[in-house]
C-alpha positions, 0 to 999 in steps of 0.5 A, spaced: 653 872 785 652 880 784 658 884 784 658 891 782 663 897 782 660 904 785 660 909 781 666 914 781 673 914 785 673 913 792 673 920 794 667 922 791 663 915 794 665 917 800 663 923 800 656 920 799 656 916 805 656 919 813 663 920 815 664 915 821 668 919 824 662 924 825 657 918 828 656 916 834 660 912 837 655 907 839 653 906 832 660 902 832 661 903 824 669 905 824 670 905 816 667 907 810 666 900 808 662 898 814 658 904 813 657 902 806 655 895 807 650 898 813 647 902 808 647 897 803 644 891 807 638 896 809 636 898 803 636 890 801 632 889 807 627 894 806 626 892 798 624 885 801 630 882 797 633 875 801 641 875 800 645 868 803 647 870 811 654 874 811 654 874 803 654 882 803 661 885 802 664 891 800 671 891 798 675 897 798 680 897 792 684 903 788 678 904 784 673 905 789 669 901 793 666 894 790 659 891 793 659 884 792 652 879 795 649 872 793 641 873 793 637 867 795 634 862 790 628 867 787 630 874 788 635 874 783 632 879 777 631 883 784 637 883 785 639 885 778 635 891 779 637 893 785 644 893 782 642 897 777 638 902 782 644 902 786 649 905 781 645 909 778 642 913 784 650 914 787 652 917 780 654 924 779 647 925 775 643 924 782 647 924 788 652 928 786 647 933 784 646 933 792 653 934 793 654 940 788 648 943 790 651 943 797 657 945 795 654 952 791 650 953 797 656 953 802 659 958 798 653 964 801 650 966 807 645 961 806 650 955 808 648 955 816 647 961 819 646 958 825 653 955 826 656 954 833 649 956 836 643 951 839 637 952 835 634 946 839 634 943 846 637 937 844 641 937 837 646 941 841 651 947 836 647 948 829 651 943 824 649 941 816 651 936 813 650 933 806 645 927 808 642 923 802 637 918 802 640 912 804 638 905 806 631 905 803 628 901 799 630 902 791 627 897 787 621 895 790 619 901 793 611 902 792 611 910 793 615 916 794 614 921 799 617 928 799 619 931 804 623 937 808 630 936 810 633 930 815 634 931 822 641 931 824 640 925 828 639 921 822 646 922 820 649 921 827 646 915 828 647 912 820 639 911 820 634 914 816 628 910 818 629 909 826 625 915 828 617 917 830 615 919 824 616 913 820 614 908 826 608 912 825 607 912 818 608 904 819 602 904 823 598 908 819 599 904 813 598 897 817 591 901 818 589 901 812 591 894 810 598 894 807 603 889 809 609 891 806 610 898 810 617 898 808 616 899 801 613 905 803 619 908 806 622 911 800 623 919 802 626 924 798 628 931 801 627 937 797 633 939 802 638 934 802 642 936 809 641 934 815 641 939 820 638 940 827 630 937 827 628 931 830 621 934 831 623 940 833 624 943 827 618 948 826 619 955 828 623 959 829 629 955 828 628 953 820 633 955 816 631 952 809 627 957 805 623 954 799 627 958 795 634 955 798 631 949 794 630 953 788 637 955 788 641 949 790 637 943 789 633 945 783 636 950 778 637 949 771 641 955 769 647 952 773 645 944 773 643 943 780 637 939 777 638 934 784 631 934 786 627 933 780 633 928 777 631 924 783 624 923 783 625 922 775 629 916 778 625 913 784 618 914 781 619 910 776 624 904 778 625 898 772 619 894 777 615 899 774 617 900 767 610 896 764 606 901 767 603 907 764 604 911 770 610 912 775 609 911 782 604 915 786 608 921 790 606 923 796 608 931 798 608 931 805 607 938 809 601 943 810 602 951 812 601 948 820 607 944 820 613 943 815 610 946 808 617 947 804 615 940 800 608 943 798 612 949 797 617 947 792 612 943 789 607 949 788 612 953 785 616 948 780 609 945 778 605 952 778 603 952 770 600 944 771 596 945 778 589 947 780 587 955 782 584 958 786 578 964 784 584 969 785 588 964 779 594 963 785 596 955 784 594 951 790 597 945 794 592 944 799 592 937 803 588 931 800 589 935 793 591 930 788 592 931 781 597 928 775 604 932 773 610 931 769 616 932 773 619 934 767 616 937 760 619 931 756 618 926 761 615 920 759 610 918 764 605 922 768 606 922 776 600 921 780 601 926 786 597 927 793 598 933 797 599 930 805 600 932 812 607 931 814 607 924 817 609 927 825 605 933 823 598 930 828 604 928 834 606 934 834 601 939 833 594 935 834 589 938 839 582 936 842 578 941 839 571 943 839 571 943 831 573 936 828 572 939 820 579 943 821 586 942 824 589 942 828 583 937 831 586 930 832 581 927 829 582 931 822 589 930 822 587 922 823 582 922 817 587 926 813 593 922 814 589 915 813 586 917 807 593 919 804 595 911 807 589 909 803 590 913 796 597 909 796 594 902 797 589 904 792 594 905 787 598 898 789 591 895 788 590 898 781 597 896 779 596 888 781 590 888 778 593 891 771 587 897 772 588 904 770 589 908 776 585 915 776 587 920 783 582 923 783 576 917 784 581 914 789 581 920 793 574 919 793 574 912 795 579 914 801 575 919 803 568 916 803 571 910 808 574 915 812 570 922 812 563 918 809 563 924 804 567 923 797 572 929 800 575 931 807 573 938 807 569 936 813 568 932 819 571 924 820 564 920 819 566 913 818 561 909 816 564 903 819 565 903 827 572 899 826 574 905 822 571 910 827 575 906 833 581 906 828 581 913 828 581 914 836 586 909 837 591 913 833 589 919 836 590 917 843 597 915 841 598 921 838 596 925 844 599 921 850 606 921 848 612 918 853 617 924 851 622 920 856 621 913 852 620 918 846 614 913 844 607 913 845 604 911 852 600 906 849 600 900 843 595 901 838 591 895 841 592 898 848 589 905 845 583 901 841 581 899 848 582 905 852 577 907 847 572 902 847 572 903 855 572 911 855 571 914 849 563 912 848 559 911 843 562 916 838 569 913 840 572 920 842 579 920 843 579 926 848 578 923 854 585 924 857 592 921 858 594 916 864 599 911 865 598 904 862 596 899 868 595 892 868 590 889 862 591 895 859 
């Protein structure tokens, strides 16, 4: 039996979770105990920690909320690590810093400057709510992705993970041979505030500039160090204790789409990053290296700058130059390099080998670009990999806005590429309704 009390008093604990009164009615969560149980069950499932049926209980008491569950045989050690991480994440030195930063932001004009007015076609009047990374893997994760902010729909549906961004990411991970894709669903936002978004955040309705993170979620002078405190915890869980490096960090965003996470990373680690010919720190897509999250961090963190996981689906196009974004083939190849880079880290750890971020990038680029960097057009040596790029591009180009899903499954897209993409498997042959057998 695993049993533990969440940190803090009940009032503090409830501020960490979505308010059930603000959730969509069809979510079916009516009390904070139900909300806490929902997210705890999700994290256990994402971590792959099996528990006995109906054993998860959340008990409300005078001292706060207590969690209890029975791990299945063989999962006891992982369950203990889960307990330790759950308690640590929710304490005042981690999640509590997000609440503290949001409270500081609320005292300034930076908080929700469009309050009461819609900023897109789907989310209604602009509303900002503190929203923390709940329901994700917290003990067995294989990587962490640094992103911008959670869309308000993630708050209202009590589900950070059920969205096109992560469905697309899971498909990419599968394409590079990763089986346990849920272990790559660990996300940290540089702005832990739910706001209108859901693929519509870019531009002109982005009210989360880089300095908002620096002022309220990464400011040592005022004790507001949420982002780095969380990265230190999430990137080095107990399961990673014996490894000389932390877990890998994917910093998601590029100048064309959602650049805020790399922008914060650039300002925070400017002394540690490569410089261009003018001496300016760079955060270019597919850039890799090692950083120490804090000067006294015991381990270095391998990082890669990557596109936002949904950027190809939002801004990808068929253009005449496959060597430059927004060409859809370039997008797919870059995203596959990022996924492959993470898989190479996992392979190195599994075999007790040292991990070299640059060597891993070159190996990934050789697979998807046919060259040791991603500067040119994709040219995979393996025809199956060229087919993969085409199929993913078809899925991103051919999107059903009513179903909010690609028109084709991956297998259907592959078949279309084989029939219509020619010898080079070009994905730019248009979209059509799915017909029987395709």
